[in-house]
C-alpha angles and dihedrals in degrees: 000000000000110000092219091050090051090050090050091049091051089051090050090051095045097049096060089048094050097040096077090047092051092047091048091051090048092049090051091055092047091047092050091052092044091050094046111122113242125253120237129215110183117188121191124183121207119238093343115161116228088232093059093077126082098225088054093055108282112134099172103056117064114232103155095152096052089043090052091054088054095047090049094047146009125315121203116208100187101044111150135197118220093231136018096234136062108253100046094038093052092046090055091046092052097045105030088234136106109266093243088070088062096045091253099126115108126219095199145023098305103080097157134042108277103187131039085213093061123104099230125101146109103331117245088235092067120097117221128198087248091060090048093051093043088059088052092058099266123146102230128200138175119198118181133008125016109165094173100106138268116215135030112186109357140010109280101022087108092194093157096035121125090244088062092049099058104282111125090192129034130179121164146044114345085193123027142268112269140157096272088066091070122056113241096022097100124225138301096193122091095313094177092052090049090052092049093050092046091051091047091052090048093049092048090048093050091045092051092048091050094050092048090053091049092051095044091049090049093236092130135012108240128181114244092227089061092056091046091050092048091047090052092049091049092051091046094050091048091049094047089053102036105039101053099029109032090045092047094122090058094047102040109020102074141126123221133194104207103312098338124094107229103169122034117193092012124238106239098192093070099030099100092049092047093050092048092048092050092049092049092047092050090055092047093049092050101035091123085065167157096177141154119210121185106195101193105190124213089207127128101016116108137294090064119221122244099205109174094225091060104026112121094359099111131068092236106062123242094335091057089046089055093049090052091047089051090051090051091052090052090049092052091050092048090050089053091054093047097043090056090054092246100121097101091046097047133078109207121196132186129191145131126247091236142326129310124281100249096183097053109107141112138190093253102050101017120213111014099172133069136267118247096196115221093344121110121240130359147213115009093020107114099193111033114086094236091068098049111022108096139170116277118188129166124188124186114148113217093018105052122046114245117247098015116152121201117198097182123112111270134166142217084237088068092075094076097058092037094055091042091054094048092047088054091238108163098174112129119255136208119242110325124191096192129079134215107267100197097094089052095043092049093047094242089126131028100204130070117235088228102098090158130024125187122215118205135186105193106319092329120104102224100171147357129206125207125196103192117215112260094017136098091211121107109196120200124194121200116206093173132019127186119255103243115221122242091030112255094027123120095243146002096287096159091055094034090228137035124249126218107222151044118004091354092075139048119228116221120210109199093027124247107258127204135171099223093186090066097024107033093164090060093229101132115057114205125239134192087261096051099040121048091198095050096114092043091052091055093046097046092047093048090054091047091052090050091052091045093050091051089056095053125094085201114055131183124209111184104302098340126096124203117176144168089200112079110247114241093194103066118121093249089059097040102047122087120275115188093211091059097048115120108231140187102215127354117339126273091018093068120163143120139149129224117221111254115246120255108251 
């Protein structure tokens, strides 16, 4: 037989034998890719107003990268934070639970953690989405702002630290960015208390000097012990004022890599570039996946950056410059995901922790806070939409339809159950207040699972919204509203920020009622004459509040607060304790500088 023919025949025989094996191997590869768990890149801005972004109606600030995420994915128009300030909102975001369940509702003026050296924070008993995903084999990283505490009982126990809450890698600010971090910007922390302590120290000093002069001149016989006591009081008052407050930048304005302080006080000029570089490198290191990155931006909280590449480029002063710089950072991070071929395997999400700070402005810089579009109120206001309605954008090419808009009520607390679902985590949870968003994002359902949502300021329930089944209406009842100052203004401009309690609010009985689907600016309160369902709205909401209160381990009755969850927001937990202060070097001589990245 012809040798070539025999070779051909052997080939013909071999191919049918090998073909099933090749197809099986190919199907294994395809199956492995199909079953690969998705990556997650979560991006949260700080104090951004919903009206600052182009795809939410702004036509004077350029946000092309955020807008592109929206055009490539799903945009939520009624996305709500669980609190109008950083610490409680971020706790709810991380846990999928109202902040009261974690002991992070305040009864007074201090509604966020004020000192990195305090003992309050997200309790170790809480479970975050990062911890859940870490247990599912995810590499988890947090780059940027934390603001949920560090230590409990001694320096270095790190009981509240991101590493203890499911993040394998942390680089960023364990506290937050605030005015004390930048010379000449004033202070955000208990300014009136600082003034009182400073005046007390000055009065004691003047009094001591006067008495010493009287004694030296022989005008009056004074006991030596009296002068010593007055001298001691003067030194003590000066120390109580100066050490925690005048050295605030050293104590609070630091950068950590995992549990090591690497920049104290932090260098602001290079901070945005360092955070971006760390986020990009985390994605590159973990590109084989699955990974979770929480990129927690420090933009656009004050103090505002003055980065040369963006300074003076916007039409809205330094604040607009900062929004555009933030958008550029998001674009760079998106490009990193896409350039590594990870777009179809990665769910990207963008939001803000709460609304813009409408009262923040000065004569030198101008407006420093955000714009909340048509929505009334802003940061620190627990009921008005401007304080709690935030951007919500999801991009996942191949899984989520491009350009979809969802007008249903959703919450930052929905991220926990959504990520848990996508990571195929079937472990049981305690009481969750969020819901899996995927059926809504994919268009498999039309209605949100949030029939009722509860809007807190501190421990006080300021408002409730109800989305009745079978109706487009979204009713919102306000039990308390802040007293704007001056009266008739759109915020608390005289105080620079609104408070939640006592004489700072007006109680409404019956509640103010709005239909925010038809009246999103909350300008036309409903009455029994104008709304046929008015009585039903009051009754249904009252029953919902009763059910909600029965589910809480922390309950509020008027101005009292009884709880089986230890409050993290009491003064003894918030105020500075030297023995808890994170330090680079030997306390109190803390200080180190991180080398700036090569750009």
